[in-house]
Every structure is written in C-alpha cells, then in structure tokens.
N, C-alpha and C positions, 0 to 999 in steps of 0.2 A: 690042575688048573695052571695055565700059563701066567707068567709074571713078566712085566716090562718095567725096567728100572733105567732112568735116564739121569745123566749128569750134565749140568751146564754152568757156565760162569766165564769170567774173562780169562784170557791167556795168563798163565801164572797163578791161577787160583788153586791148582792141584787136581783138576778133573781126571787127567790121565793116570796120575799116581793112585788116586783113590778108587777109580773105577777098576783099574787092574788089580788093586789090593782086594776089592770085594770079589772080583772074579776068582782069584786064587783061593780065597777063604771058602767060597761056596764049593769050589772044586774039591777042596780037602774034605768037605763034608759029603762028598759023592752026590752032590746036587747037579742035575743036568743043566749046565749053564753055558752061555756063549758071551763073548765080548766083541763089540764092533765099534770101530772109530767111524762115525757117520761121514766124515769128510773124505774117507777113502774113495768115495764116488768121484771126487775131483780128479782122480788118476785114470779114469776110463778113457778109452780112445776117443769117444765122442766129445768129452770135456776138453781133452787136449786139442782136438780139432777146433772147438769153439774158441779156445784161448788164442790159438794161432790166427784164426779168422778175426778175432777181436783186435789183435795187434795190427793186422793189415788195415782194418777200418780206422783205427786210431792214427796210423801213418797217413792214410788218405785225408783224414780231417786236418792234419798238420802240414801236409805236403806243400812245399814252396813252389810257386809257379812264376818265379821272377824272370825266367828265360822265355816265357810265352808272350804273345801279344796281349794287349789289354783285354780284348774281347774273348780270346781263348782262355785267359786266366780267369775271368769272371765266370765263364761257362763251366770250366773245370771245377772251380770252387763250389758253384751251385749244385753240380752233379754229385760231387763228393759229399756235400752237406746233406743232400737228399738220401744218398746211400747210407751214410752214417746214422741218420735219423731212423731209417728203416731198421738197421741193425740194432740200435739201442732199444727200439720198441719190441723187437723180436727176441733178442738174446735172453731177457729174464724168463720168458715163457719157455724157451728151449731148455734152459737150466732147470726150471720148474718141472718140466716133463721128464727130464733125465733123472732127477732126484725122486720124483714120484714113482717112476719105474723101479729105481734102486730100492726104495722103501717097500714097494710091493713084493719084490723078489727076496729081500733080505729080512723082512719083518712080518708082513701080513700073511704071506703064504706059509712060511715056516711055523708061525704061531697057530695057524689053522691045522697044520699037519701033526704037530706035536701035542701030546695030551698033558705033559707036565714038563715045562721048560722055563728057565729064567733067562731072559735076554737083557744084557746090559749094553747101553749105548753111551759112548763118550761123545757128547754133543748130539743134537737131534734136529728135526725139521725146522724148528723155530730159528735156529742159528742161520740156516740157509735162507729162509724167507726174509728175515730181518736184514741180512747182508744184501740181498737183492733190493730191498726197499730203500736202504741207505745209498747204495752205489748208483742206482739208476733213478733215484728220486720217484719211485712208484707212487701212484695215488693211494690214499688210505683205503679206498674201496678195493683196489687190486691187492693190496697187502692183506686185508681181511678175507678176501676171496681165497687167496693162496692158503692162509691159515686154516680156513674152514674146510677146504678140500683135503688137506693133510689130516685134519682132525677126524674127518669121516673115514679116511683110509686106515689110520692107526688105532682109532678108538681112544681110550683113556689110559695113559700110563699109570701103573700102580704106585710108583714113587718117582718124583722128579726132585733130585737133589740139586739145589742151587748153592754152589760153593761161593760164599761171599768173602772177599778179601779187600783190604784197603788198597787204593791205587799205588801207594808207596811200596806195599808188599809185592804187588803184581810186577811193578817196574824192577824191583830188585831181583826177581826170579827170571824175568824175561826181558832183560834190558835191550838185547839185540833186536828183538821183534817190536817192542813197544816204543823204544827210542827216547821218550821224554815223559815227564810227569803230567804234562798237559794232555798228551795222548792217553795216558793211563786213566786220567780223570774223565776224559770224554767217553772212553770205552766203558768205564764203570757206570756212567750215567745211562749209556745205551742198555746195559744189562739190567740195570734197575728198572728200566722201562719194560724189558722183556719179562722180568720177574713179576712186575705188577700185572702185566697182561695175562701171564700164565696163572696167576692167583685167581683171576676172574674166570678163566676158562676151566681150570681144574682146581677149584677152591679147597678140596679135601686131600689133594695129592702132592702139593708142593711143600717141600721141607727145606728151610733155610739152614745151612750149616756154616758156622763161623770158621772159615779157613785160616783165620789169623791165630787160632788156638794151637796148642801143642798137637803135633801130628798124631801121636798115639791116641790122644783124646778124640780127635776128629775121626780117626779110623774106627775107634770103638763105637762112636755114635752112629756112624753109617752102618756098621755091621749089625748093631742091635736093631735098628729100624728094619733092615733087610731080613734078618732072621725072624723077627716078629711077623713079617709078611709071609715068608715062604713056609713058616711053621716048622723050622728045624729046632 
C-alpha cells in the first residue's frame, strides 16, 4: 500500500526540519520513501518565465507617461490597464495548470506505479491554492474549484501534519522572511483558516502538532504516528 504524508504550517514552524527527520528515520528502517519540497515547482523554466512576464506587466501598470501628450498618455494608460487586467486574470490559471502537471508527474503517476512507497511532502497543493487566492483576490468559487480539482487528482493524504507554533516563535526563527510580529500574526491566522478547511475536507487525516514543544518530543510524536501508519 502507498502512503502519502504531508506537512504544512507557517514559515518557522519546523516543517522542513521535521519532514526531513521523518524521511531519514524511515530510510534507516529500509522503507521505500521519498521526500519532496512542493515549492520546487517554482524553479521550473515555465514559472521563471511567468515571473519575468509578471514583472513586465507590473512595470506597465506603473509606467510614467509624463513625457507624452495628454491624449497619448490616457490611451497608453488605458491599454496598459487592459493588458494588466488580462494578465492578472490569466496568471493564477497558468500557475494552477503548472502545479497540476507537477503534482501529476511527481505524485499521482509514481503512486500508481509503485506498490509500496511512502511519499513525504513539505508543503502541498493547499499552500499554492491559498497563496493564489490571497495574492490575486480570487473569488471563493474559484478557490474552491481549484481545491476540488487538486483533491480529485491526489486523493486523500494518509496523514496531514499541521505544525502549529506561536507567531512569536515563528518570527524568532524566520525574522528575515517574516519581518514583523504583525506579519507573523497575519500569516498564523491564514494557516488557521487552512487548518480549519482541511479538517472539513479530510476530517480523519489532519493531526495538529504543537511545534512550540521540545524538538525531541515533537519528532517522537511524528515518528510514532507515521510508523503506526506504515506498519513498521
């Protein structure tokens, strides 16, 4: 039987440390296991092209036209506004398709081909979908459509570890990325929303882990849950 284990939580919660620890522990037990950082898809050539294109459209939206005549200035602004609007409406779908393809190639197909494998993911599709939802102010219907399509693609993860930490803890661990306590609190609220949503979608599979606890205790809890599942 194949097994899918996912980790999610705010930056600084310890996802990478804990998911890599679990990977190494299962390897020691000669269990067929893989570890994937889901956001590695951001480094594909297609995503780099999209980011470069996005910067170009952002420049177009902010470009000064002070040296043009009034009519030319107004026309240029209107054309730029139209192009930027098209890009903003299209970009989330392009990212969605790219991640959908990535998930198909790196999860769905390998899980079908292997008869017994444990696949560990640091972050997962809900991080991507929620990020698009927030950044581009997607409608609720589009957000739930994206979530449903991914759910059909991946099925039901066997364990979803939600690593919960206090905003103060996250900030102390990732100060350069998080910047301020206000940001840490805002992101924490976002992930509480994701946690509540996943509890509704996968009510039997989400396990909340207190990442504020001693690291040895947290590692032991995660390993115990995982070994109970894979039967070692």
